[in-house]
C-alpha positions as CSV (number, residue, x, y, z in Angstrom):
1,A,2.9,-14.2,13.9
2,G,3.8,-10.9,15.3
3,Q,4.0,-7.4,14.0
4,H,5.5,-6.5,10.6
5,K,6.1,-3.1,8.9
6,L,6.2,-2.2,5.3
7,N,7.3,1.2,3.9
8,W,6.2,2.5,0.5
9,N,8.0,5.3,-1.2
10,G,4.8,6.8,-2.8
11,R,5.9,5.9,-6.3
12,D,4.1,3.8,-8.9
13,S,5.6,0.8,-10.8
14,R,7.2,3.2,-13.3
15,G,8.9,5.3,-10.6
16,N,6.6,8.3,-10.8
17,S,5.4,10.0,-7.6
18,V,1.7,9.3,-7.1
19,G,-0.8,12.2,-6.6
20,S,-3.3,12.8,-3.9
21,G,-6.1,10.3,-3.8
22,I,-7.5,7.1,-2.4
23,Y,-5.4,4.0,-3.1
24,F,-6.1,0.4,-2.5
25,Y,-3.5,-2.2,-1.5
26,K,-3.6,-5.9,-1.1
27,L,-1.9,-7.8,1.7
28,S,-1.5,-11.5,1.0
29,T,-0.1,-14.2,3.3
30,P,-0.5,-18.0,3.2
31,S,-3.5,-17.8,5.5
32,T,-5.3,-14.6,4.5
33,N,-5.8,-11.9,1.8
34,Q,-6.9,-8.4,2.8
35,T,-7.6,-5.4,0.6
36,K,-7.4,-2.1,2.4
37,K,-7.4,1.6,1.3
38,M,-5.2,4.5,2.2
39,V,-5.5,8.2,1.5
40,I,-2.5,10.3,0.3
41,V,-2.8,14.0,0.7
42,K,-0.1,16.3,-0.7
């Protein structure tokens, strides 16, 4: 319970900086799974 924070450095799994676009991310916990989207504008 409570609030949590996650920072992402804007890099892909190979260490390359990602470009502008819409990206989807998945948050998983023992009680729920959520897929959300974020927009990166450079």
